[in-house]
C-alpha positions as CSV (number, residue, x, y, z in Angstrom):
1,M,0.0,0.0,0.0
2,Q,1.2,3.5,-0.8
3,Q,1.9,5.8,2.1
4,Q,1.9,9.6,2.3
5,A,5.4,10.9,2.2
6,P,6.5,12.4,5.6
7,A,6.5,16.2,5.7
8,S,10.0,17.5,5.0
9,L,11.6,19.7,7.6
10,P,11.7,23.4,6.8
11,V,14.9,24.6,5.2
12,P,16.0,28.0,6.5
13,A,16.6,30.8,4.0
14,M,20.0,30.5,2.3
15,G,20.3,27.1,4.0
16,R,21.8,24.4,1.9
17,F,22.8,26.7,-1.0
18,G,24.0,29.6,1.3
19,P,27.7,28.9,1.1
20,V,27.6,28.3,-2.7
21,A,25.6,31.5,-3.2
22,V,28.0,33.5,-1.1
23,S,31.0,32.0,-3.0
24,V,29.5,32.7,-6.4
25,A,28.7,36.3,-5.3
26,A,32.3,36.7,-4.0
27,V,33.8,35.4,-7.3
28,A,31.5,37.6,-9.3
29,L,32.4,40.7,-7.2
30,V,36.2,40.0,-7.5
31,S,35.9,39.3,-11.2
32,M,33.9,42.5,-11.8
33,G,36.5,44.4,-9.7
34,L,39.4,43.1,-11.7
35,I,37.6,43.7,-15.0
36,A,36.8,47.3,-13.9
37,W,40.4,47.8,-12.8
38,S,41.7,46.6,-16.2
39,H,39.2,48.8,-18.0
40,M,40.3,51.8,-16.0
41,G,43.9,51.1,-16.8
42,W,43.2,50.9,-20.5
43,H,41.1,54.1,-20.3
44,R,43.9,56.0,-18.5
45,L,46.5,54.8,-21.0
46,Q,44.3,55.8,-24.0
47,Q,43.5,59.2,-22.4
48,R,47.2,59.9,-21.8
49,A,48.2,58.9,-25.3
50,H,45.5,61.1,-26.8
51,E,46.4,64.0,-24.6
52,F,50.1,63.7,-25.3
53,D,49.6,63.5,-29.1
54,T,47.1,66.4,-29.0
55,L,49.4,68.7,-27.0
56,L,52.4,67.8,-29.1
57,S,50.6,68.6,-32.3
58,E,49.3,71.9,-30.8
59,T,52.9,72.8,-29.9
60,Q,54.0,72.3,-33.5
61,L,51.0,74.1,-34.9
62,Q,51.4,77.1,-32.6
63,V,55.1,77.6,-33.6
64,R,54.0,77.4,-37.2
65,Q,51.3,80.0,-36.5
66,S,53.9,82.4,-35.1
67,Q,56.0,81.9,-38.2
68,S,53.1,82.7,-40.5
69,L,52.2,85.8,-38.5
70,A,55.9,86.9,-38.6
71,E,56.1,86.5,-42.3
72,Q,52.9,88.5,-42.8
73,R,54.3,91.3,-40.6
74,V,57.6,91.3,-42.6
75,L,55.6,91.6,-45.8
76,G,54.0,94.8,-44.5
77,Q,50.8,94.0,-42.7
78,T,50.9,96.6,-40.0
79,N,47.9,95.4,-38.1
80,I,49.9,92.4,-36.8
81,S,51.8,93.4,-33.6
82,D,54.8,91.9,-32.0
83,S,52.7,90.4,-29.2
84,M,50.4,88.7,-31.7
85,V,53.4,87.1,-33.3
86,E,55.0,86.1,-30.0
87,A,51.8,84.7,-28.3
88,P,51.5,81.4,-30.2
89,A,55.2,80.6,-29.8
90,A,55.0,81.4,-26.1
91,K,51.9,79.2,-25.8
92,A,53.8,76.4,-27.6
93,Q,56.7,76.7,-25.1
94,A,54.2,76.6,-22.2
95,T,52.5,73.6,-23.7
96,A,55.9,71.8,-24.1
97,R,56.7,72.5,-20.4
98,Q,53.3,71.0,-19.4
99,L,54.1,67.9,-21.5
100,R,57.5,67.5,-19.9
101,E,55.9,67.6,-16.4
102,Q,53.3,65.0,-17.3
103,A,55.6,62.7,-19.4
104,P,57.3,59.7,-17.9
105,P,61.0,60.1,-17.0
106,S,62.1,58.3,-20.2
107,L,60.8,61.2,-22.2
108,D,62.6,63.9,-20.3
109,P,65.7,64.2,-22.6
110,A,63.4,64.4,-25.7
111,M,61.2,67.0,-24.1
112,A,64.2,69.1,-23.0
113,R,65.5,69.1,-26.5
114,L,62.1,70.2,-27.8
115,L,62.0,73.1,-25.4
116,T,65.5,74.1,-26.5
117,R,64.4,74.1,-30.1
118,I,61.3,76.1,-29.4
119,D,63.3,78.6,-27.4
120,H,65.7,78.9,-30.4
121,A,62.8,79.3,-32.8
122,R,61.4,82.1,-30.6
123,Q,64.7,83.9,-30.8
124,M,64.8,83.5,-34.6
125,L,61.2,84.9,-34.8
126,S,62.3,87.9,-32.8
127,Q,65.3,88.5,-35.1
128,R,63.0,88.0,-38.2
129,L,60.7,90.7,-36.9
130,H,63.2,93.3,-35.8
131,A,66.1,92.5,-38.3
132,P,64.6,90.8,-41.4
133,A,67.7,91.7,-43.4
134,T,70.0,89.6,-41.2
135,T,67.5,86.7,-40.6
136,D,65.9,85.5,-43.8
137,A,62.9,83.2,-44.1
138,G,65.1,80.2,-44.8
139,S,66.9,80.6,-41.4
140,L,63.5,80.8,-39.6
141,Q,62.3,77.8,-41.6
142,R,65.3,75.7,-40.6
143,A,64.7,76.6,-36.9
144,L,61.1,75.5,-37.2
145,A,62.3,72.3,-38.9
146,E,64.5,71.6,-35.9
147,V,61.4,72.0,-33.7
148,D,59.5,69.5,-35.9
149,D,62.5,67.1,-35.7
150,A,62.5,67.4,-31.9
151,A,58.8,66.9,-31.8
152,T,59.1,63.8,-34.0
153,A,61.8,62.4,-31.8
154,A,59.7,63.0,-28.7
155,A,56.7,61.3,-30.5
156,R,58.9,58.2,-31.3
157,T,60.1,58.1,-27.7
158,W,56.5,58.4,-26.4
159,A,55.4,55.6,-28.9
160,A,58.1,53.3,-27.4
161,E,57.0,54.2,-23.9
162,L,53.4,53.7,-24.8
163,N,54.2,50.3,-26.3
164,E,55.9,49.2,-23.1
165,E,52.9,50.4,-21.0
166,T,50.6,48.6,-23.4
167,K,52.5,45.4,-22.9
168,A,52.4,45.9,-19.2
169,Q,48.6,46.4,-19.4
170,H,48.3,43.2,-21.4
171,R,50.4,41.3,-18.8
172,L,48.1,42.7,-16.1
173,D,45.0,41.5,-18.1
174,K,46.5,38.0,-18.3
175,I,47.1,38.0,-14.6
176,N,43.5,39.1,-14.0
177,M,42.2,36.4,-16.3
178,G,44.4,33.9,-14.5
179,L,43.1,35.0,-11.1
180,V,39.4,34.9,-12.3
181,G,40.0,31.5,-13.9
182,G,41.7,30.2,-10.8
183,M,39.0,31.4,-8.5
184,T,36.3,30.0,-10.9
185,L,38.1,26.6,-10.9
186,L,38.4,26.7,-7.2
187,L,34.7,27.5,-6.8
188,L,33.7,24.7,-9.2
189,T,35.9,22.3,-7.3
190,L,34.3,23.4,-4.0
191,M,30.8,23.1,-5.6
192,A,31.6,19.6,-6.9
193,R,32.9,18.6,-3.5
194,A,29.8,20.1,-1.8
195,H,27.6,18.3,-4.3
196,R,29.3,14.9,-3.6
197,Q,28.9,15.5,0.2
198,R,25.2,16.3,-0.3
199,E,24.7,13.2,-2.4
200,Q,26.5,11.1,0.3
201,A,24.4,12.7,3.0
202,A,21.2,12.2,1.0
203,G,22.2,8.6,0.4
204,A,22.9,8.0,4.1
205,L,19.6,9.7,4.9
206,K,17.7,7.5,2.5
207,A,19.3,4.4,3.9
208,R,18.4,5.6,7.4
209,E,14.9,6.3,6.4
210,A,14.6,2.9,4.8
211,Q,15.8,1.3,8.0
212,L,13.4,3.2,10.1
213,R,10.6,2.4,7.6
214,A,11.4,-1.3,7.8
215,F,11.5,-1.2,11.6
216,A,8.2,0.7,11.7
217,E,6.6,-1.8,9.3
218,V,7.4,-4.8,11.5
219,L,6.0,-3.3,14.7
220,P,3.8,-5.9,16.3
221,D,0.9,-3.4,16.6
222,L,0.5,0.2,15.4
223,A,2.1,3.6,15.5
224,F,0.5,6.9,14.3
225,H,2.2,10.0,13.0
226,M,0.0,12.9,14.0
227,D,0.0,16.7,13.9
228,A,-1.0,19.1,16.7
229,Q,-4.6,19.1,15.5
230,G,-4.9,15.4,15.8
231,H,-4.8,14.6,12.1
232,Y,-3.3,11.3,11.0
233,L,-0.2,12.0,8.8
234,D,1.0,8.4,8.5
235,I,0.4,4.9,10.0
236,Y,3.0,2.2,10.6
237,G,2.8,-1.3,11.8
238,S,1.8,-4.8,10.8
239,N,-1.4,-5.3,12.8
240,L,-3.6,-3.3,10.4
241,P,-6.9,-5.1,11.3
242,L,-6.8,-3.1,14.6
243,L,-7.6,-0.1,12.5
244,G,-11.1,-1.4,11.7
245,R,-10.9,0.2,8.2
246,P,-8.4,0.7,5.4
247,R,-5.3,2.7,6.3
248,E,-5.9,5.1,3.4
249,D,-9.3,6.1,4.9
250,L,-7.6,7.4,8.0
251,I,-4.8,9.5,6.5
252,G,-5.7,13.2,6.7
253,K,-8.6,12.6,9.1
254,G,-8.6,13.8,12.7
255,L,-9.5,12.3,16.1
256,K,-12.8,14.2,16.1
257,D,-13.8,12.5,12.9
258,L,-13.3,9.0,14.2
259,F,-14.1,9.0,17.9
260,P,-17.0,10.2,20.1
261,D,-16.6,13.7,21.5
262,D,-15.6,12.7,25.0
263,M,-13.0,10.2,23.8
264,A,-11.7,12.5,21.1
265,A,-11.3,15.2,23.8
266,R,-9.4,12.8,26.0
267,F,-7.0,11.8,23.2
268,M,-6.5,15.5,22.3
269,G,-5.7,16.3,25.9
270,V,-2.9,13.6,25.8
271,L,-1.6,15.0,22.5
272,Q,-1.5,18.6,23.7
273,Q,0.1,17.6,27.0
274,T,2.8,15.8,25.0
275,L,3.6,18.8,22.9
276,Q,3.4,21.3,25.9
277,T,5.7,19.3,28.2
278,R,7.8,17.7,25.4
279,T,7.7,14.4,27.3
280,T,6.3,11.0,26.6
281,Q,2.7,10.5,27.9
282,V,1.3,7.1,28.9
283,Q,-2.4,6.3,28.2
284,T,-4.5,3.2,28.7
285,F,-7.9,3.0,27.0
286,T,-10.7,0.7,25.7
287,I,-12.4,1.2,22.4
288,P,-14.7,-1.0,20.2
289,V,-12.9,-2.5,17.2
290,N,-14.9,-4.6,14.8
291,R,-17.8,-4.8,17.3
292,E,-15.5,-6.0,20.0
293,R,-14.2,-4.1,23.0
294,R,-10.4,-4.1,23.0
295,H,-8.0,-2.8,25.5
296,F,-4.8,-0.8,24.6
297,D,-1.7,0.6,26.2
298,S,-0.1,3.6,24.4
299,R,2.9,5.9,24.4
300,C,2.7,9.4,22.9
301,A,6.0,11.2,22.2
302,P,7.0,14.5,20.5
303,I,9.0,14.4,17.3
304,G,12.0,16.6,17.9
305,D,11.1,20.3,18.0
306,T,8.1,20.0,15.7
307,N,4.4,20.2,16.5
308,E,4.0,16.5,15.6
309,V,3.9,13.3,17.6
310,V,4.3,9.6,17.3
311,W,1.6,7.7,19.1
312,M,2.3,3.9,19.6
313,I,-0.4,1.5,20.8
314,W,-0.3,-2.1,22.0
315,D,-3.3,-4.4,22.0
316,I,-3.4,-5.8,25.6
317,T,-6.9,-7.4,25.2
318,S,-5.5,-11.0,25.5
319,R,-3.4,-10.0,28.5
320,R,-6.5,-8.5,30.1
321,H,-8.4,-11.7,29.5
322,I,-5.5,-13.8,30.9
323,E,-5.3,-11.6,34.0
324,H,-9.1,-11.9,34.5
325,R,-8.9,-15.7,34.3
326,L,-6.0,-15.7,36.7
327,R,-7.9,-13.6,39.2
328,R,-10.9,-16.0,38.9
329,K,-8.6,-19.1,39.4
330,T,-6.8,-17.4,42.3
331,R,-10.2,-16.7,44.0
332,M,-11.2,-20.3,43.4
333,Y,-7.9,-21.6,44.8
334,D,-8.3,-19.4,47.8
335,F,-11.8,-20.8,48.4
336,L,-10.7,-24.4,48.0
337,S,-7.8,-23.8,50.4
338,H,-10.2,-22.3,52.9
339,V,-12.5,-25.3,52.6
340,N,-9.6,-27.7,53.0
341,Q,-8.5,-26.0,56.2
342,A,-12.0,-25.9,57.4
343,I,-12.3,-29.7,56.8
344,V,-9.2,-30.3,58.8
345,R,-10.2,-28.2,61.7
346,S,-13.9,-29.2,61.9
347,E,-15.0,-31.9,64.2
348,D,-18.5,-32.4,62.7
349,E,-20.5,-31.6,59.7
350,Q,-22.3,-28.7,61.2
351,T,-19.1,-27.0,62.3
352,L,-17.7,-27.5,58.7
353,L,-20.8,-25.9,57.2
354,D,-20.6,-23.0,59.5
355,K,-16.9,-22.3,58.6
356,V,-17.3,-22.8,54.9
357,C,-20.6,-21.0,54.4
């Protein structure tokens, strides 16, 4: 016969999967942190490269702008002042100093050379403005070419430095990937181990349940698994005729559905007393079974910390009958012993009758 599966114990929130969930969250956070760190590294590198290239190009452009203004002034455009010619070159020199401060140490010689060339170009610009006869356009053009050469050398040095930093960033990415892969592998190993342990524990639990089930099924009488409201959750034992009806008809029903009100109240009192005191209660009772009055001893015990009990009963009807017959035979033996003593001690029939009757 099929039996209702016993109610499973409640699993607390984050219970059996709590450690795995925490581990997954930790690996995810570390992975995202490493990815964000790598992304920020690439962003800073790209930003520095763009800023350096932009400022270096602006430096060359500003020097060329001063040259163009100087030539226009020499050709007779009186609306161009000395300060207008000098301003772009001065700005170029300031920009070069800013680049030198921001650049890595490996670029310092190249940036120093660029500053020297810009300073020389500014001197040539000044001579071109105030003494055009002694400083021709070719001399100024050669000075600007030296600025361009110095800028190109600085750009090559920066490209080499950028290449090294890019390689370092690639190495860092590989380390990050290795860390993430290692943590993921460790997590998978721990999860596999936890899964094996759960399977082993589940197997041991199933074996234990099978043992308990087999033990319950060979009980000489009956045991009832009941909740706090007196409902039958399961029934164990081999003496099923004592139920007076099929076992399936009792599952889910309560004591009040099967017994008179006074007896149901008596049984519920025992059940509530068991749950309140968390101790085993002993009860003896007599009920009709299959139109025959039968006597039972019982033990009602709580199941752990739950609001459920196991109520075991033993049919003691035969024992009661034997005890009753023994009491009758004992009384008969006492009477015969009394008669025997009376016969021995009586001298005549009348005395014997008086003692016996």
